N, C-alpha and C positions, 0 to 999 in steps of 0.2 A: 484606396491609396491616398497618402498625403500629397498635397500639391501646394506650391507657393506661387503667388501672383507677382510677376515681375513687370514693372513698367519700363519701356524702352523709349528714349527720347526721339521725337520727330523734330527736325529742324537742324540748327547749326551743329549740334553734337553728333549728328549722323551725316554731316556733309563730308565729302571725300577730302576736302582741303583743310578741314579743321579737326573734327573728332573721329568720324568714321567708326561709330560704335559697331556697325555691322561687321567691319573687318576685325575689330577686336574680338567679337563673339566667335567669328570663324577661326581666328588664331588661337582662341581658347579651347577649341575643339567642339564647339556647338554647331550642329547642322541646322541652321536657321533659314526659314523661307519667309517671303513676304516682307523683307526688311532691307531691300536694296536701296542705297541712298537716293533720295528723290523719287522713289517709286514704292514707298512703304504702303502696306495694305492691311488694315485691321482684319479683313475677311480671310486673308491668306497667311497671316502671321502665325508661325508655329516653330517650335524647336522640336525636331524630329527624333533626336537621339537622347532626350531626357524628358520622359513623360511626367516627371514630378514638377516641371516648370510650366506654368501658364503665362504666356506673354501678351502684353497689351501695349498699344501705342499711346503715348501721352505727351502733351505739350509740356516743355520744361516748367513754364509758369504754373501749370496745374498739378504737377507731380507731388509737391509737398502737401497740397490740400487733399489730394486723393489718398496719400499715405495716412494723413491724420484722420480722414473719414473712413478708413478701412477698405476703400475700393482696391487698393494695392497693398501688398505686404512689404515689398521692396521696390526700389526704383533707382535707375541711373539718372542723376540730376546734378546740376551745378550747385556749388555752395551758395551762389548769389541768390537763387530762388528759395533755397531752404532758409537763408537768413531773412529774406523778404517775408516769408510765412511766419517765422518764429517771432519776429518783432511784433506782428499784428495779433498773434494767437497766444494768449496766456496759457492755454491748455495744450500747447505744442508738445507732442510725444515722439517726434522724429529723432532717430539716433543714427550716427554715422558708423557704418560697418567698416569702411576704409576708403582712402583716396585712390583714384585711378590715374591721376597725373596727366590727364589730357584735357582738351577744351579749356586751356588756361586763358584767363582774361582778367582785366581789371575794371572796376566800376569807378568812373571818373566824372568830374564836373567840368564842363567846357563852355567857353564864351567866344565871341568873335575876336579874331586876332587884333583888330584895331582898338579894342577897349583897353584902358590902362590898368584894369584890376588884375590882381595876382592870387586872389583867394576869395572864398565866400565872405570872409570878414570885410574885405575892401568893398564888396558889393553892398553889404548891409549898412556900412557906415556912410555910404553915399546918400546925401539928402536928395530926394526926388519926389515928385508929385505922383507919378504913375506907379502902380504896384510892380514888384519884381515877379516876372512870370517864368517858372521853371517847368519844363516838360520832361517827362521820364516814364519809363515802364516800371521803375523801381520806386514806387510811391512810398512805401514804408521805410526802406533804407534811406531814401532822401530826407524824409521828414525827421527821422531819428538823428541823422547827421546834422541837420540844420538846427534843431532845437537844442543841441548840445554845444553849438558854436558860441563862443564868448561874445562876439560882436552882436549876434542875434539876441542873446539874453540881455545884453546891455541896452539894445535899442527897443526890444519888444517884450522883455520880461518873460513870463511863463505862458504867454499867448501861443496857441498852436497855429501854424500856418494854415491858411484856407486850402483844403484839398478837394479837388474835383475829379471824380472818376465817372465819366459820362454824365448821367443824370444825378449822381450822388454828390452832394456838397456838404462838407463839414469843416469845422475850424473857424476861429473868430478873427484871425489876423489877415485881413484882406490885402495888406501891404506886401505880403509874401505869399504867393500862390503856387501850389504844386499841382500840375495838371497831367492826367494820364495821357500818354502819347500812343497813337495808333499809327503803325507804319514806320517810316524812317524817322527816328527821333532827331537826327542832325538837321533834317529839313525844316524843323520848326523855327530855327534861328532866322532863316531867310523870311519866314512869315511874320516875324515880330517877337519871338520869344527872347528873353534876356539871357537865359542859361539853360543848359540841358544836363541831365545825368544819364549816362549810358555806359555800356560795356565797350572796352577798347582793348585790342591786342597789341598791335604795333603802333597805333596812333595814325596810321595812313589815312583812314576814312575821315578822321577829324580834320586833317590837313586839306583833304580834297574839298571839304565844305568850308574852308577858311576859318577853322576854329583852333583854339589853343586850350590845353588842359590847365586848370587852375587848382584842382584838388584831386587827390587819389583817395577814394573812400574805402575800398577793400579789394582784395585779390580773391579769385574764384577759380576752381577747377572742378571737373566732374568727379563724382564719388558714388559709391553704392550706399544708399540709405535705407533704413528700415522704419516701419511704423508700429503702432501699438498692437496690431493684430499678430505680430511675430511671437508665437509661443516658443517653447524650448526646441521643438523639432524644426520650426521655420528658421530660428536663429542659427541652428547648426547647418541647415541647408544653405542659408544665406552666406555663412562663412565659407562653406565649400565653394559656392559660386564665386565669391570674391577672390578666393585663392586661385581659382582657374583664370579669372580675368586679370588678376595682378601678375600672374606668371607670364601672361602674354604682354602686359605693359612693360614688365622688367626686361623681357626678351628683346624688345624694340631698341634697348639701349646698348645691346651687345652684338659683336660679330663672332661667329664660330670660325676659328682660324686653325688651319692645319698646315704644317710645313715639315720639311725634311732637314735633318741635321746629321752631319758626319759624326760617327760614334766617338771620334776623338774629342769632340766638343760637347757631348751630350750632358756631362756633369756640370759644365760651366753654364750651359743653357738652363738646366734644371735649377741651379742655384740662383740665376738671374730672375727667373720667373717667380720663384718663391720669395726672394728678397723684395721684388717689385709688387708682390701680392697680385700676380696675374693668374693665380690659380687658387684652389682651396688649400688642402694640405700639401698636395704635390700635383704636377701636371700629368695628364694622361700621355703615356709614351708607349709606342709599339716598336720594339727593338727588331732590327734587321741585321744582316751580316756586316754591312759597311755603313748603313744609314739607319736612323730611327725616325719614325713619324711622331710628331708632337701635336697634341690637340688641346687648345685652350679657348676660353671665352675672353674677349677683350672689349672693354668699354669703347664705344665708337669714338669718343673724343680723345682717347689715348692711343688709338690704333696707329695714326701716322708716325708718332714718335717711337712707339714700341717697335714698329716694323723697321724704321730706320736704324734703330740700335741693333736689332737682330741681324740685319743684313751687314752692317758695318763691322760688328764685333764678333759675330759667330758664324758668318758665311753660310747662312741658311739658304735653302732653295725650294722650288716647287710649292710656292705659297698658294693656298686656297682659302678664300674668304667667303663665307656664306651668311645670309640672314638666318636668325633662329626665330621660331614661332612661340616657344614656351620655355620659360626659365623655371627650373626645379632646384630648390635648395638641397 
């Protein structure tokens, strides 16, 4: 039997308050065990109702490497870590199957609030004796962003910043140093770092550490990615998995709404729903003697205004609003 190796993220993409990949899999119809957020287990990890999928836990930072090396066929991973790998690896063969629209974050540069700088350029143009120390998990993204900065080029030419990853040191420009952070990256500012590059969602954590954002480097969200081991069968299987996952992602944006309408108003309601594009070709209507039941899917952000209009103009009643788990085109 053909099988496909799927890497599932351990960490923030499977936390209940951010990504909750576990719940996404459940909503997609997969009976998964050993993947409860905060209690993931390699030994227990298994999808019971699809024997063609082998599942493995993977750190987001490692997923792109494991894809390139063939340890995994596909993986759910953030765009940030795929970019981090692709900058460093000229033989990168990872491809995106599709975006999953969760785990959204931004990669930003930040410094203490009390410093007058507003950009990397301001920092590079400042004459100083001590080197600029930048701490980050995103070594390659940070280096790539810095060496393309006009102020950096003007001051340091084609010299690469000194990069330190634990015991490994490379690069010739000691005046700008990029150092791999372990633990809470924001905490390095209090210890003496000049600048950090880290992921930020709302910016709340930066404010808690007394930091301000000076550059936005990239946006990132979770996606399903494939690697070079994906043959024709695995690509087709990966696409099927993606469609299942994306159906659940799309469903999160809608309410399943049912309501009753007096038959005297049913054609007006039908025309309103079609005109406002609140259904496909036409709404689902179950006719009764005096009232008809209408069933539609409404985008959550449109629900309050649509509901108000239906109540005011068409005298609807018996409204039922439900969450949906899977969206099928």
